[in-house]
N, CA, C and O atoms as a GROMACS GRO file, in nm:
protein
  532
    1MET      N    1  -2.108  -1.759  -2.368
    1MET     CA    2  -2.244  -1.725  -2.405
    1MET      C    3  -2.251  -1.695  -2.554
    1MET      O    4  -2.166  -1.624  -2.608
    2THR      N    5  -2.349  -1.745  -2.616
    2THR     CA    6  -2.364  -1.726  -2.759
    2THR      C    7  -2.422  -1.590  -2.792
    2THR      O    8  -2.504  -1.538  -2.716
    3SER      N    9  -2.379  -1.533  -2.903
    3SER     CA   10  -2.428  -1.401  -2.940
    3SER      C   11  -2.560  -1.409  -3.015
    3SER      O   12  -2.618  -1.305  -3.046
    4ARG      N   13  -2.608  -1.528  -3.044
    4ARG     CA   14  -2.734  -1.542  -3.116
    4ARG      C   15  -2.856  -1.520  -3.027
    4ARG      O   16  -2.968  -1.518  -3.076
    5PHE      N   17  -2.835  -1.502  -2.900
    5PHE     CA   18  -2.944  -1.476  -2.806
    5PHE      C   19  -2.962  -1.324  -2.801
    5PHE      O   20  -2.878  -1.255  -2.744
    6PRO      N   21  -3.069  -1.271  -2.859
    6PRO     CA   22  -3.084  -1.125  -2.869
    6PRO      C   23  -3.089  -1.056  -2.731
    6PRO      O   24  -3.140  -1.112  -2.634
    7ASP      N   25  -3.036  -0.935  -2.726
    7ASP     CA   26  -3.034  -0.859  -2.601
    7ASP      C   27  -3.174  -0.839  -2.543
    7ASP      O   28  -3.193  -0.848  -2.422
    8GLU      N   29  -3.271  -0.811  -2.629
    8GLU     CA   30  -3.408  -0.790  -2.581
    8GLU      C   31  -3.462  -0.917  -2.514
    8GLU      O   32  -3.528  -0.910  -2.410
    9ARG      N   33  -3.433  -1.029  -2.574
    9ARG     CA   34  -3.477  -1.159  -2.518
    9ARG      C   35  -3.407  -1.185  -2.386
    9ARG      O   36  -3.468  -1.234  -2.291
   10ARG      N   37  -3.278  -1.152  -2.380
   10ARG     CA   38  -3.200  -1.170  -2.258
   10ARG      C   39  -3.261  -1.086  -2.145
   10ARG      O   40  -3.279  -1.135  -2.033
   11ARG      N   41  -3.294  -0.960  -2.174
   11ARG     CA   42  -3.355  -0.874  -2.073
   11ARG      C   43  -3.489  -0.931  -2.026
   11ARG      O   44  -3.522  -0.924  -1.908
   12GLU      N   45  -3.565  -0.987  -2.118
   12GLU     CA   46  -3.694  -1.048  -2.084
   12GLU      C   47  -3.675  -1.167  -1.989
   12GLU      O   48  -3.748  -1.180  -1.890
   13VAL      N   49  -3.580  -1.252  -2.019
   13VAL     CA   50  -3.552  -1.368  -1.934
   13VAL      C   51  -3.504  -1.323  -1.796
   13VAL      O   52  -3.546  -1.377  -1.695
   14LEU      N   53  -3.415  -1.224  -1.793
   14LEU     CA   54  -3.363  -1.175  -1.666
   14LEU      C   55  -3.474  -1.112  -1.582
   14LEU      O   56  -3.479  -1.133  -1.460
   15ALA      N   57  -3.562  -1.035  -1.645
   15ALA     CA   58  -3.673  -0.973  -1.571
   15ALA      C   59  -3.767  -1.079  -1.515
   15ALA      O   60  -3.810  -1.069  -1.400
   16ALA      N   61  -3.798  -1.179  -1.594
   16ALA     CA   62  -3.886  -1.288  -1.547
   16ALA      C   63  -3.820  -1.364  -1.433
   16ALA      O   64  -3.886  -1.402  -1.336
   17THR      N   65  -3.691  -1.387  -1.444
   17THR     CA   66  -3.618  -1.458  -1.338
   17THR      C   67  -3.622  -1.378  -1.210
   17THR      O   68  -3.648  -1.432  -1.102
   18ARG      N   69  -3.595  -1.250  -1.220
   18ARG     CA   70  -3.598  -1.162  -1.102
   18ARG      C   71  -3.736  -1.164  -1.038
   18ARG      O   72  -3.748  -1.174  -0.916
   19ASP      N   73  -3.840  -1.155  -1.120
   19ASP     CA   74  -3.976  -1.157  -1.068
   19ASP      C   75  -4.006  -1.288  -0.996
   19ASP      O   76  -4.067  -1.288  -0.889
   20LEU      N   77  -3.964  -1.398  -1.055
   20LEU     CA   78  -3.989  -1.529  -0.993
   20LEU      C   79  -3.915  -1.542  -0.860
   20LEU      O   80  -3.970  -1.594  -0.763
   21VAL      N   81  -3.790  -1.496  -0.856
   21VAL     CA   82  -3.713  -1.505  -0.732
   21VAL      C   83  -3.776  -1.415  -0.625
   21VAL      O   84  -3.783  -1.454  -0.508
   22ALA      N   85  -3.820  -1.297  -0.664
   22ALA     CA   86  -3.884  -1.206  -0.568
   22ALA      C   87  -4.014  -1.266  -0.514
   22ALA      O   88  -4.046  -1.250  -0.396
   23GLU      N   89  -4.087  -1.334  -0.600
   23GLU     CA   90  -4.216  -1.391  -0.562
   23GLU      C   91  -4.202  -1.522  -0.485
   23GLU      O   92  -4.269  -1.542  -0.384
   24ARG      N   93  -4.116  -1.612  -0.534
   24ARG     CA   94  -4.107  -1.748  -0.479
   24ARG      C   95  -3.987  -1.773  -0.390
   24ARG      O   96  -3.988  -1.865  -0.308
   25GLY      N   97  -3.883  -1.693  -0.405
   25GLY     CA   98  -3.757  -1.720  -0.338
   25GLY      C   99  -3.667  -1.802  -0.429
   25GLY      O  100  -3.712  -1.861  -0.527
   26TYR      N  101  -3.539  -1.804  -0.395
   26TYR     CA  102  -3.440  -1.872  -0.478
   26TYR      C  103  -3.468  -2.022  -0.487
   26TYR      O  104  -3.469  -2.079  -0.596
   27SER      N  105  -3.489  -2.084  -0.373
   27SER     CA  106  -3.503  -2.230  -0.370
   27SER      C  107  -3.622  -2.279  -0.451
   27SER      O  108  -3.616  -2.387  -0.511
   28SER      N  109  -3.730  -2.201  -0.453
   28SER     CA  110  -3.850  -2.244  -0.524
   28SER      C  111  -3.853  -2.198  -0.670
   28SER      O  112  -3.945  -2.234  -0.745
   29THR      N  113  -3.756  -2.121  -0.710
   29THR     CA  114  -3.746  -2.081  -0.851
   29THR      C  115  -3.662  -2.185  -0.924
   29THR      O  116  -3.552  -2.218  -0.881
   30THR      N  117  -3.714  -2.235  -1.033
   30THR     CA  118  -3.643  -2.336  -1.111
   30THR      C  119  -3.617  -2.283  -1.252
   30THR      O  120  -3.684  -2.191  -1.299
   31VAL      N  121  -3.520  -2.343  -1.317
   31VAL     CA  122  -3.495  -2.309  -1.457
   31VAL      C  123  -3.618  -2.345  -1.540
   31VAL      O  124  -3.652  -2.277  -1.637
   32GLU      N  125  -3.684  -2.452  -1.502
   32GLU     CA  126  -3.806  -2.492  -1.572
   32GLU      C  127  -3.913  -2.383  -1.562
   32GLU      O  128  -3.981  -2.354  -1.660
   33ALA      N  129  -3.927  -2.322  -1.445
   33ALA     CA  130  -4.025  -2.215  -1.427
   33ALA      C  131  -3.989  -2.093  -1.510
   33ALA      O  132  -4.077  -2.029  -1.568
   34VAL      N  133  -3.862  -2.061  -1.517
   34VAL     CA  134  -3.818  -1.947  -1.599
   34VAL      C  135  -3.845  -1.977  -1.746
   34VAL      O  136  -3.893  -1.892  -1.820
   35ALA      N  137  -3.815  -2.099  -1.787
   35ALA     CA  138  -3.840  -2.139  -1.926
   35ALA      C  139  -3.988  -2.126  -1.959
   35ALA      O  140  -4.024  -2.074  -2.064
   36ALA      N  141  -4.072  -2.174  -1.870
   36ALA     CA  142  -4.216  -2.167  -1.894
   36ALA      C  143  -4.265  -2.022  -1.898
   36ALA      O  144  -4.346  -1.985  -1.983
   37ALA      N  145  -4.216  -1.941  -1.805
   37ALA     CA  146  -4.260  -1.801  -1.798
   37ALA      C  147  -4.218  -1.720  -1.919
   37ALA      O  148  -4.284  -1.623  -1.956
   38THR      N  149  -4.108  -1.759  -1.982
   38THR     CA  150  -4.056  -1.683  -2.095
   38THR      C  151  -4.073  -1.755  -2.229
   38THR      O  152  -4.028  -1.707  -2.333
   39ARG      N  153  -4.138  -1.872  -2.224
   39ARG     CA  154  -4.157  -1.952  -2.346
   39ARG      C  155  -4.024  -1.976  -2.416
   39ARG      O  156  -4.008  -1.956  -2.537
   40THR      N  157  -3.929  -2.019  -2.335
   40THR     CA  158  -3.795  -2.049  -2.381
   40THR      C  159  -3.763  -2.192  -2.341
   40THR      O  160  -3.810  -2.238  -2.237
   41SER      N  161  -3.687  -2.262  -2.419
   41SER     CA  162  -3.651  -2.398  -2.380
   41SER      C  163  -3.544  -2.395  -2.271
   41SER      O  164  -3.464  -2.301  -2.263
   42LYS      N  165  -3.544  -2.498  -2.188
   42LYS     CA  166  -3.440  -2.509  -2.086
   42LYS      C  167  -3.303  -2.517  -2.152
   42LYS      O  168  -3.206  -2.460  -2.101
   43ALA      N  169  -3.294  -2.585  -2.263
   43ALA     CA  170  -3.165  -2.598  -2.333
   43ALA      C  171  -3.111  -2.461  -2.372
   43ALA      O  172  -2.991  -2.435  -2.360
   44THR      N  173  -3.199  -2.374  -2.418
   44THR     CA  174  -3.157  -2.238  -2.456
   44THR      C  175  -3.105  -2.164  -2.333
   44THR      O  176  -3.002  -2.096  -2.340
   45LEU      N  177  -3.175  -2.177  -2.223
   45LEU     CA  178  -3.131  -2.109  -2.100
   45LEU      C  179  -2.996  -2.163  -2.054
   45LEU      O  180  -2.909  -2.086  -2.014
   46TYR      N  181  -2.980  -2.294  -2.059
   46TYR     CA  182  -2.852  -2.352  -2.015
   46TYR      C  183  -2.738  -2.320  -2.111
   46TYR      O  184  -2.621  -2.324  -2.070
   47ARG      N  185  -2.767  -2.287  -2.236
   47ARG     CA  186  -2.661  -2.241  -2.327
   47ARG      C  187  -2.614  -2.101  -2.288
   47ARG      O  188  -2.499  -2.065  -2.312
   48GLN      N  189  -2.703  -2.023  -2.229
   48GLN     CA  190  -2.670  -1.885  -2.192
   48GLN      C  191  -2.611  -1.875  -2.051
   48GLN      O  192  -2.522  -1.794  -2.026
   49TRP      N  193  -2.661  -1.958  -1.961
   49TRP     CA  194  -2.618  -1.956  -1.821
   49TRP      C  195  -2.583  -2.098  -1.780
   49TRP      O  196  -2.658  -2.191  -1.807
   50ALA      N  197  -2.471  -2.114  -1.715
   50ALA     CA  198  -2.423  -2.248  -1.678
   50ALA      C  199  -2.518  -2.321  -1.583
   50ALA      O  200  -2.530  -2.444  -1.590
   51ASP      N  201  -2.583  -2.247  -1.496
   51ASP     CA  202  -2.672  -2.309  -1.399
   51ASP      C  203  -2.770  -2.205  -1.346
   51ASP      O  204  -2.764  -2.088  -1.383
   52LYS      N  205  -2.859  -2.249  -1.258
   52LYS     CA  206  -2.959  -2.159  -1.202
   52LYS      C  207  -2.893  -2.044  -1.126
   52LYS      O  208  -2.939  -1.930  -1.136
   53ALA      N  209  -2.788  -2.073  -1.053
   53ALA     CA  210  -2.721  -1.969  -0.975
   53ALA      C  211  -2.671  -1.856  -1.065
   53ALA      O  212  -2.689  -1.738  -1.034
   54ALA      N  213  -2.608  -1.890  -1.176
   54ALA     CA  214  -2.557  -1.788  -1.268
   54ALA      C  215  -2.671  -1.704  -1.326
   54ALA      O  216  -2.659  -1.582  -1.338
   55LEU      N  217  -2.780  -1.769  -1.361
   55LEU     CA  218  -2.897  -1.699  -1.414
   55LEU      C  219  -2.955  -1.603  -1.311
   55LEU      O  220  -2.981  -1.487  -1.342
   56VAL      N  221  -2.974  -1.651  -1.190
   56VAL     CA  222  -3.035  -1.568  -1.086
   56VAL      C  223  -2.944  -1.451  -1.048
   56VAL      O  224  -2.991  -1.339  -1.033
   57VAL      N  225  -2.817  -1.477  -1.033
   57VAL     CA  226  -2.725  -1.369  -0.997
   57VAL      C  227  -2.722  -1.261  -1.104
   57VAL      O  228  -2.723  -1.142  -1.072
   58GLU      N  229  -2.720  -1.300  -1.230
   58GLU     CA  230  -2.723  -1.199  -1.336
   58GLU      C  231  -2.856  -1.124  -1.334
   58GLU      O  232  -2.859  -1.003  -1.354
   59ALA      N  233  -2.965  -1.195  -1.311
   59ALA     CA  234  -3.097  -1.131  -1.309
   59ALA      C  235  -3.107  -1.030  -1.195
   59ALA      O  236  -3.160  -0.920  -1.213
   60VAL      N  237  -3.057  -1.066  -1.080
   60VAL     CA  238  -3.066  -0.978  -0.964
   60VAL      C  239  -2.976  -0.856  -0.980
   60VAL      O  240  -3.010  -0.748  -0.933
   61SER      N  241  -2.865  -0.872  -1.045
   61SER     CA  242  -2.770  -0.761  -1.058
   61SER      C  243  -2.784  -0.684  -1.189
   61SER      O  244  -2.711  -0.589  -1.212
   62ALA      N  245  -2.877  -0.725  -1.274
   62ALA     CA  246  -2.889  -0.662  -1.406
   62ALA      C  247  -2.961  -0.528  -1.404
   62ALA      O  248  -2.944  -0.448  -1.496
   63GLY      N  249  -3.041  -0.503  -1.302
   63GLY     CA  250  -3.124  -0.383  -1.299
   63GLY      C  251  -3.051  -0.254  -1.330
   63GLY      O  252  -3.060  -0.203  -1.441
   64SER      N  253  -2.981  -0.203  -1.236
   64SER     CA  254  -2.902  -0.082  -1.255
   64SER      C  255  -2.770  -0.102  -1.183
   64SER      O  256  -2.762  -0.088  -1.061
   65PRO      N  257  -2.667  -0.135  -1.259
   65PRO     CA  258  -2.540  -0.168  -1.195
   65PRO      C  259  -2.483  -0.048  -1.119
   65PRO      O  260  -2.501   0.067  -1.157
   66LEU      N  261  -2.414  -0.080  -1.012
   66LEU     CA  262  -2.345   0.024  -0.938
   66LEU      C  263  -2.233   0.080  -1.024
   66LEU      O  264  -2.172   0.008  -1.104
   67ALA      N  265  -2.206   0.206  -1.008
   67ALA     CA  266  -2.102   0.272  -1.087
   67ALA      C  267  -1.993   0.324  -0.994
   67ALA      O  268  -1.953   0.440  -1.003
   68ILE      N  269  -1.945   0.238  -0.907
   68ILE     CA  270  -1.844   0.278  -0.810
   68ILE      C  271  -1.718   0.325  -0.880
   68ILE      O  272  -1.652   0.418  -0.834
   69ASP      N  273  -1.684   0.261  -0.990
   69ASP     CA  274  -1.560   0.296  -1.062
   69ASP      C  275  -1.565   0.436  -1.123
   69ASP      O  276  -1.461   0.490  -1.161
   70ARG      N  277  -1.683   0.495  -1.133
   70ARG     CA  278  -1.695   0.631  -1.190
   70ARG      C  279  -1.704   0.739  -1.083
   70ARG      O  280  -1.716   0.857  -1.116
   71ILE      N  281  -1.698   0.702  -0.958
   71ILE     CA  282  -1.709   0.799  -0.849
   71ILE      C  283  -1.574   0.864  -0.824
   71ILE      O  284  -1.474   0.795  -0.803
   72ASP      N  285  -1.572   0.995  -0.826
   72ASP     CA  286  -1.452   1.070  -0.789
   72ASP      C  287  -1.494   1.212  -0.752
   72ASP      O  288  -1.493   1.303  -0.836
   73THR      N  289  -1.532   1.230  -0.626
   73THR     CA  290  -1.578   1.361  -0.580
   73THR      C  291  -1.464   1.450  -0.536
   73THR      O  292  -1.482   1.570  -0.513
   74GLY      N  293  -1.345   1.392  -0.523
   74GLY     CA  294  -1.230   1.469  -0.479
   74GLY      C  295  -1.193   1.444  -0.333
   74GLY      O  296  -1.088   1.489  -0.287
   75SER      N  297  -1.278   1.371  -0.261
   75SER     CA  298  -1.245   1.338  -0.123
   75SER      C  299  -1.295   1.198  -0.091
   75SER      O  300  -1.393   1.151  -0.149
   76LEU      N  301  -1.228   1.133   0.003
   76LEU     CA  302  -1.270   0.998   0.042
   76LEU      C  303  -1.410   1.003   0.103
   76LEU      O  304  -1.494   0.918   0.073
   77ALA      N  305  -1.435   1.101   0.188
   77ALA     CA  306  -1.567   1.112   0.251
   77ALA      C  307  -1.675   1.130   0.144
   77ALA      O  308  -1.781   1.067   0.152
   78GLY      N  309  -1.651   1.213   0.046
   78GLY     CA  310  -1.748   1.235  -0.062
   78GLY      C  311  -1.767   1.110  -0.145
   78GLY      O  312  -1.880   1.076  -0.183
   79ASP      N  313  -1.656   1.041  -0.175
   79ASP     CA  314  -1.665   0.918  -0.254
   79ASP      C  315  -1.744   0.810  -0.180
   79ASP      O  316  -1.830   0.744  -0.240
   80LEU      N  317  -1.716   0.792  -0.051
   80LEU     CA  318  -1.788   0.691   0.026
   80LEU      C  319  -1.936   0.728   0.041
   80LEU      O  320  -2.022   0.640   0.039
   81ALA      N  321  -1.965   0.856   0.055
   81ALA     CA  322  -2.105   0.900   0.062
   81ALA      C  323  -2.176   0.869  -0.070
   81ALA      O  324  -2.292   0.829  -0.070
   82ALA      N  325  -2.107   0.887  -0.181
   82ALA     CA  326  -2.166   0.856  -0.312
   82ALA      C  327  -2.190   0.706  -0.327
   82ALA      O  328  -2.292   0.666  -0.385
   83VAL      N  329  -2.100   0.624  -0.277
   83VAL     CA  330  -2.119   0.479  -0.280
   83VAL      C  331  -2.242   0.442  -0.198
   83VAL      O  332  -2.327   0.364  -0.243
   84VAL      N  333  -2.252   0.498  -0.078
   84VAL     CA  334  -2.367   0.470   0.008
   84VAL      C  335  -2.497   0.515  -0.060
   84VAL      O  336  -2.598   0.446  -0.050
   85ASP      N  337  -2.494   0.629  -0.127
   85ASP     CA  338  -2.613   0.676  -0.200
   85ASP      C  339  -2.657   0.575  -0.306
   85ASP      O  340  -2.776   0.547  -0.321
   86GLN      N  341  -2.560   0.522  -0.380
   86GLN     CA  342  -2.592   0.423  -0.483
   86GLN      C  343  -2.651   0.297  -0.420
   86GLN      O  344  -2.750   0.242  -0.469
   87LEU      N  345  -2.590   0.252  -0.311
   87LEU     CA  346  -2.641   0.132  -0.243
   87LEU      C  347  -2.781   0.156  -0.187
   87LEU      O  348  -2.867   0.069  -0.196
   88ALA      N  349  -2.804   0.272  -0.130
   88ALA     CA  350  -2.935   0.304  -0.072
   88ALA      C  351  -3.043   0.310  -0.180
   88ALA      O  352  -3.156   0.268  -0.157
   89ALA      N  353  -3.008   0.360  -0.297
   89ALA     CA  354  -3.105   0.369  -0.406
   89ALA      C  355  -3.153   0.231  -0.450
   89ALA      O  356  -3.267   0.216  -0.493
   90ARG      N  357  -3.067   0.133  -0.440
   90ARG     CA  358  -3.103  -0.004  -0.480
   90ARG      C  359  -3.157  -0.087  -0.366
   90ARG      O  360  -3.218  -0.191  -0.389
   91ALA      N  361  -3.135  -0.044  -0.243
   91ALA     CA  362  -3.167  -0.127  -0.127
   91ALA      C  363  -3.314  -0.165  -0.118
   91ALA      O  364  -3.345  -0.281  -0.088
   92ALA      N  365  -3.402  -0.074  -0.142
   92ALA     CA  366  -3.545  -0.104  -0.125
   92ALA      C  367  -3.588  -0.220  -0.212
   92ALA      O  368  -3.671  -0.301  -0.172
   93VAL      N  369  -3.532  -0.228  -0.331
   93VAL     CA  370  -3.568  -0.335  -0.424
   93VAL      C  371  -3.487  -0.460  -0.398
   93VAL      O  372  -3.540  -0.571  -0.400
   94ASP      N  373  -3.359  -0.445  -0.373
   94ASP     CA  374  -3.267  -0.558  -0.368
   94ASP      C  375  -3.258  -0.629  -0.234
   94ASP      O  376  -3.234  -0.750  -0.231
   95VAL      N  377  -3.276  -0.560  -0.125
   95VAL     CA  378  -3.250  -0.620   0.006
   95VAL      C  379  -3.332  -0.748   0.028
   95VAL      O  380  -3.273  -0.849   0.068
   96PRO      N  381  -3.464  -0.749   0.005
   96PRO     CA  382  -3.536  -0.875   0.028
   96PRO      C  383  -3.485  -0.991  -0.058
   96PRO      O  384  -3.478  -1.104  -0.012
   97ILE      N  385  -3.451  -0.961  -0.182
   97ILE     CA  386  -3.400  -1.066  -0.271
   97ILE      C  387  -3.262  -1.113  -0.224
   97ILE      O  388  -3.236  -1.233  -0.217
   98VAL      N  389  -3.175  -1.018  -0.192
   98VAL     CA  390  -3.039  -1.054  -0.150
   98VAL      C  391  -3.041  -1.132  -0.020
   98VAL      O  392  -2.964  -1.227  -0.004
   99LEU      N  393  -3.128  -1.094   0.073
   99LEU     CA  394  -3.138  -1.170   0.198
   99LEU      C  395  -3.183  -1.313   0.170
   99LEU      O  396  -3.134  -1.408   0.232
  100GLY      N  397  -3.276  -1.329   0.076
  100GLY     CA  398  -3.319  -1.463   0.038
  100GLY      C  399  -3.207  -1.542  -0.025
  100GLY      O  400  -3.193  -1.662  -0.001
  101LEU      N  401  -3.125  -1.476  -0.107
  101LEU     CA  402  -3.012  -1.544  -0.170
  101LEU      C  403  -2.908  -1.584  -0.066
  101LEU      O  404  -2.846  -1.690  -0.077
  102ALA      N  405  -2.888  -1.499   0.034
  102ALA     CA  406  -2.790  -1.531   0.138
  102ALA      C  407  -2.826  -1.661   0.209
  102ALA      O  408  -2.740  -1.745   0.234
  103GLY      N  409  -2.952  -1.678   0.241
  103GLY     CA  410  -2.996  -1.802   0.305
  103GLY      C  411  -2.985  -1.921   0.211
  103GLY      O  412  -2.945  -2.029   0.253
  104ALA      N  413  -3.022  -1.901   0.086
  104ALA     CA  414  -3.018  -2.011  -0.012
  104ALA      C  415  -2.876  -2.054  -0.042
  104ALA      O  416  -2.853  -2.169  -0.080
  105GLY      N  417  -2.781  -1.964  -0.026
  105GLY     CA  418  -2.641  -1.996  -0.054
  105GLY      C  419  -2.586  -2.107   0.034
  105GLY      O  420  -2.487  -2.170   0.000
  106GLN      N  421  -2.651  -2.130   0.147
  106GLN     CA  422  -2.606  -2.237   0.235
  106GLN      C  423  -2.641  -2.375   0.179
  106GLN      O  424  -2.579  -2.475   0.215
  107CYS      N  425  -2.742  -2.379   0.091
  107CYS     CA  426  -2.786  -2.508   0.035
  107CYS      C  427  -2.736  -2.531  -0.108
  107CYS      O  428  -2.733  -2.645  -0.155
  108ASP      N  429  -2.698  -2.425  -0.176
  108ASP     CA  430  -2.655  -2.435  -0.316
  108ASP      C  431  -2.516  -2.375  -0.328
  108ASP      O  432  -2.502  -2.253  -0.336
  109PRO      N  433  -2.411  -2.458  -0.331
  109PRO     CA  434  -2.274  -2.406  -0.334
  109PRO      C  435  -2.242  -2.324  -0.460
  109PRO      O  436  -2.146  -2.246  -0.459
  110ALA      N  437  -2.318  -2.340  -0.566
  110ALA     CA  438  -2.293  -2.261  -0.686
  110ALA      C  439  -2.334  -2.115  -0.666
  110ALA      O  440  -2.278  -2.026  -0.731
  111LEU      N  441  -2.427  -2.089  -0.578
  111LEU     CA  442  -2.478  -1.954  -0.557
  111LEU      C  443  -2.374  -1.860  -0.497
  111LEU      O  444  -2.351  -1.753  -0.553
  112PRO      N  445  -2.309  -1.894  -0.386
  112PRO     CA  446  -2.205  -1.804  -0.334
  112PRO      C  447  -2.093  -1.779  -0.434
  112PRO      O  448  -2.040  -1.668  -0.443
  113ALA      N  449  -2.056  -1.882  -0.509
  113ALA     CA  450  -1.949  -1.865  -0.609
  113ALA      C  451  -1.992  -1.767  -0.718
  113ALA      O  452  -1.914  -1.682  -0.760
  114ALA      N  453  -2.117  -1.779  -0.764
  114ALA     CA  454  -2.168  -1.688  -0.868
  114ALA      C  455  -2.180  -1.546  -0.814
  114ALA      O  456  -2.147  -1.451  -0.884
  115LEU      N  457  -2.228  -1.532  -0.690
  115LEU     CA  458  -2.238  -1.398  -0.629
  115LEU      C  459  -2.100  -1.336  -0.613
  115LEU      O  460  -2.081  -1.218  -0.642
  116SER      N  461  -2.006  -1.415  -0.567
  116SER     CA  462  -1.871  -1.365  -0.546
  116SER      C  463  -1.810  -1.316  -0.678
  116SER      O  464  -1.750  -1.209  -0.683
  117ALA      N  465  -1.825  -1.395  -0.783
  117ALA     CA  466  -1.770  -1.356  -0.913
  117ALA      C  467  -1.832  -1.227  -0.963
  117ALA      O  468  -1.765  -1.145  -1.025
  118ARG      N  469  -1.962  -1.209  -0.937
  118ARG     CA  470  -2.033  -1.090  -0.984
  118ARG      C  471  -1.997  -0.967  -0.901
  118ARG      O  472  -1.990  -0.856  -0.953
  119LEU      N  473  -1.975  -0.987  -0.770
  119LEU     CA  474  -1.949  -0.874  -0.681
  119LEU      C  475  -1.802  -0.834  -0.675
  119LEU      O  476  -1.771  -0.721  -0.636
  120LEU      N  477  -1.713  -0.922  -0.712
  120LEU     CA  478  -1.570  -0.893  -0.702
  120LEU      C  479  -1.530  -0.764  -0.774
  120LEU      O  480  -1.453  -0.686  -0.716
  121PRO      N  481  -1.578  -0.736  -0.895
  121PRO     CA  482  -1.542  -0.609  -0.958
  121PRO      C  483  -1.587  -0.487  -0.878
  121PRO      O  484  -1.519  -0.384  -0.878
  122GLN      N  485  -1.701  -0.496  -0.810
  122GLN     CA  486  -1.748  -0.384  -0.729
  122GLN      C  487  -1.659  -0.366  -0.606
  122GLN      O  488  -1.630  -0.253  -0.565
  123VAL      N  489  -1.617  -0.477  -0.547
  123VAL     CA  490  -1.527  -0.470  -0.432
  123VAL      C  491  -1.395  -0.408  -0.475
  123VAL      O  492  -1.340  -0.323  -0.405
  124GLU      N  493  -1.343  -0.450  -0.590
  124GLU     CA  494  -1.218  -0.393  -0.641
  124GLU      C  495  -1.232  -0.244  -0.671
  124GLU      O  496  -1.140  -0.167  -0.646
  125ALA      N  497  -1.347  -0.203  -0.723
  125ALA     CA  498  -1.372  -0.061  -0.750
  125ALA      C  499  -1.374   0.018  -0.620
  125ALA      O  500  -1.322   0.130  -0.615
  126LEU      N  501  -1.432  -0.038  -0.516
  126LEU     CA  502  -1.433   0.030  -0.385
  126LEU      C  503  -1.292   0.037  -0.328
  126LEU      O  504  -1.254   0.138  -0.270
  127ARG      N  505  -1.216  -0.068  -0.345
  127ARG     CA  506  -1.074  -0.064  -0.300
  127ARG      C  507  -0.998   0.046  -0.373
  127ARG      O  508  -0.916   0.115  -0.312
  128ALA      N  509  -1.026   0.064  -0.502
  128ALA     CA  510  -0.959   0.168  -0.579
  128ALA      C  511  -0.996   0.307  -0.527
  128ALA      O  512  -0.912   0.396  -0.523
  129VAL      N  513  -1.122   0.325  -0.488
  129VAL     CA  514  -1.166   0.454  -0.432
  129VAL      C  515  -1.087   0.484  -0.305
  129VAL      O  516  -1.039   0.595  -0.287
  130VAL      N  517  -1.074   0.384  -0.218
  130VAL     CA  518  -1.003   0.404  -0.093
  130VAL      C  519  -0.853   0.423  -0.119
  130VAL      O  520  -0.791   0.509  -0.057
  131ALA      N  521  -0.796   0.346  -0.209
  131ALA     CA  522  -0.653   0.358  -0.241
  131ALA      C  523  -0.621   0.495  -0.301
  131ALA      O  524  -0.516   0.553  -0.274
  132ARG      N  525  -0.711   0.545  -0.382
  132ARG     CA  526  -0.691   0.678  -0.444
  132ARG      C  527  -0.683   0.787  -0.338
  132ARG      O  528  -0.610   0.885  -0.356
  133ALA      N  529  -0.758   0.770  -0.228
  133ALA     CA  530  -0.758   0.869  -0.121
  133ALA      C  531  -0.624   0.867  -0.048
  133ALA      O  532  -0.604   0.944   0.046
   0.00000   0.00000   0.00000
């Protein structure tokens, strides 16, 4: 990814992408629609994100990242409760979008791969919480 794409612009594109996916669903959201909504060229978007799946996954996960790696209450039960609290705080917003992505992943093989790459660090952080106990 090029550093010439300003952070503010990146946040704008990600917010528009998230809004489009929430409104239309993954399958009906296109890079062309994101480009039009943000007055950005498709070429610029493709320089930043390899494909639609990468763009959507980053947009969906950009809101407020989970901080599992910073959880340390002193007990496994406390740590797991803190993880659940973080997940619950995001669930109301994310669940409808994530469920839509789960279904779309059956038609777009790039989507599960992009989701997996994005979620793997969170899974590893959770493994570390359990291993620490």
